[in-house]
C-alpha positions in Angstrom: 10.5 -4.4 17.9 10.0 -7.3 15.6 7.5 -7.9 12.9 6.6 -10.6 10.3 5.2 -10.1 6.9 2.4 -12.3 5.6 -0.2 -12.3 2.9 -3.7 -11.1 3.8 -6.1 -13.9 4.6 -9.8 -13.9 4.8 -9.6 -14.3 8.5 -7.6 -11.1 8.8 -10.4 -8.8 7.7 -11.5 -7.7 11.2 -7.8 -7.0 12.2 -7.3 -5.0 9.0 -10.4 -2.9 9.7 -9.3 -2.3 13.3 -5.8 -1.3 12.1 -7.1 1.1 9.5 -9.7 2.7 11.8 -7.0 3.1 14.5 -4.6 5.1 12.3 -3.9 8.6 13.4 -5.4 11.6 11.4 -1.9 12.6 10.3 -1.4 9.2 8.7 -4.9 9.0 7.2 -4.2 12.4 5.6 -1.5 10.7 3.5 -3.1 7.3 3.1 -6.8 7.1 2.4 -7.6 4.2 0.0 -10.6 3.4 2.1 -11.6 7.0 3.1 -11.3 8.3 6.6 -12.7 5.0 8.0 -13.5 1.6 6.7 -15.9 -1.3 7.4 -15.5 -5.0 7.9 -17.4 -5.6 4.7 -14.8 -3.5 2.7 -11.9 -5.4 4.3 -13.6 -8.7 3.5 -13.9 -7.6 -0.1 -10.2 -6.7 -0.2 -9.3 -10.1 1.2 -11.6 -11.9 -1.3 -9.9 -10.0 -4.2 -6.6 -11.7 -3.2 -8.2 -15.1 -4.1 -9.8 -14.3 -7.5 -8.6 -15.8 -10.7 -7.2 -13.8 -12.3 -5.9 -12.3 -9.1 -7.1 -8.7 -8.7 -4.7 -7.7 -6.0 -2.1 -8.8 -3.5 -2.0 -7.5 0.1 0.7 -7.8 2.7 0.4 -7.3 6.4 3.2 -6.6 8.8 2.3 -8.1 12.2 3.8 -7.6 15.7 2.5 -10.6 17.6 -1.2 -10.3 17.2 -1.5 -6.7 15.9 -1.1 -5.3 12.4 1.5 -2.6 12.2 1.7 -2.2 8.5 -0.3 -2.8 5.3 0.8 -2.7 1.7 -0.9 -3.7 -1.5 -0.7 -4.0 -5.3 -4.2 -3.5 -6.7 -5.9 -3.3 -10.0 -3.7 -6.1 -11.3 -5.9 -7.1 -14.2 -5.6 -3.6 -15.7 -3.0 -1.5 -17.5 -2.3 0.5 -14.4 -1.7 -1.6 -11.3 -1.2 0.7 -8.3 0.6 0.4 -5.0 -0.2 1.7 -1.5 1.7 1.4 1.8 0.9 2.5 5.3 2.8 1.9 8.6 1.3 2.6 12.0 2.6 5.5 14.0 5.4 4.3 16.4 6.5 1.7 13.8 7.5 4.1 11.1 11.2 4.4 10.2 11.9 0.8 11.2 12.2 -0.6 7.7 8.7 -2.1 7.5 7.6 0.0 4.5 10.8 -0.8 2.7 10.4 -4.6 3.3 6.8 -4.6 2.1 7.6 -2.5 -0.9 10.5 -4.8 -1.9 8.4 -7.9 -1.5 5.5 -6.5 -3.6 7.8 -5.3 -6.4 9.5 -8.7 -6.5 6.1 -10.4 -6.7 5.1 -8.0 -9.5 8.2 -8.8 -11.4 7.6 -12.6 -10.9 4.1 -12.4 -12.4 5.1 -10.1 -15.3 3.6 -6.8 -14.1 5.4 -4.3 -16.3 4.7 -1.1 -14.5 3.4 0.0 -11.1 1.8 3.3 -10.3 1.1 5.3 -7.1 0.1 8.7 -5.8 1.8 10.4 -2.9 1.1 13.6 -1.1 3.8 16.1 -2.2 4.9 16.8 1.4 5.3 13.1 2.4 9.0 13.2 1.9 9.7 10.0 3.8 7.5 8.1 1.4 8.9 9.9 -1.7 12.4 9.0 -0.6 11.4 5.3 -0.2 9.7 5.1 -3.6 12.5 6.9 -5.4 15.1 4.5 -3.8 13.1 1.7 -5.4 13.1 3.2 -8.9 9.9 5.2 -8.9 9.9 8.5 -10.8 7.4 11.4 -10.8 5.6 11.8 -14.1 2.7 14.2 -13.1 1.4 16.4 -10.3 -2.2 17.2 -9.5 -4.3 19.0 -6.8 -7.0 16.7 -5.6 -10.2 18.7 -5.0 -11.7 16.1 -2.7 -8.7 15.8 -0.4 -7.6 19.4 -1.0 -4.0 18.1 -1.2 -1.3 18.2 -3.9 -0.1 14.8 -5.1 2.7 13.4 -7.2 2.0 10.6 -9.6 4.9 8.2 -9.7 5.6 5.0 -11.5 8.3 2.3 -11.8 9.1 0.2 -14.8 9.5 -3.4 -13.5 10.8 -4.7 -16.8 13.8 -2.3 -16.6 15.1 -3.7 -13.3 
């Protein structure tokens, strides 16, 4: 099963919406930056934020032929707390896609002088926690989200240290 990584383009908005809305409930439980479902307008806005100056975010897509199988992003880039999110479609998990996307985003962040990257992860998502820890992320807080009714770890990595 092969895949390629590429930056999100404006023309990818519909494919991103289809990908997100096709994720299984077990995956949406651990990755909900757009809620349970999204719209084409929301995905167009995300794509547009990749083109702003200063750049608000960078999004990567993992493609298998003409289908998205993974999405990762660094968002909130113009703030003191840029944050990261990664999701890989069921059936594609465990194949190195998340690791590839994470490595590329962190390298990009270092290249544009992002000093620290933050994320939240559901405390029982051990696969993701292991991935983040292997890339230097450390837990600095824990909270119970009343909206999701789930416990989360807050993690961060210092890009200037590595």
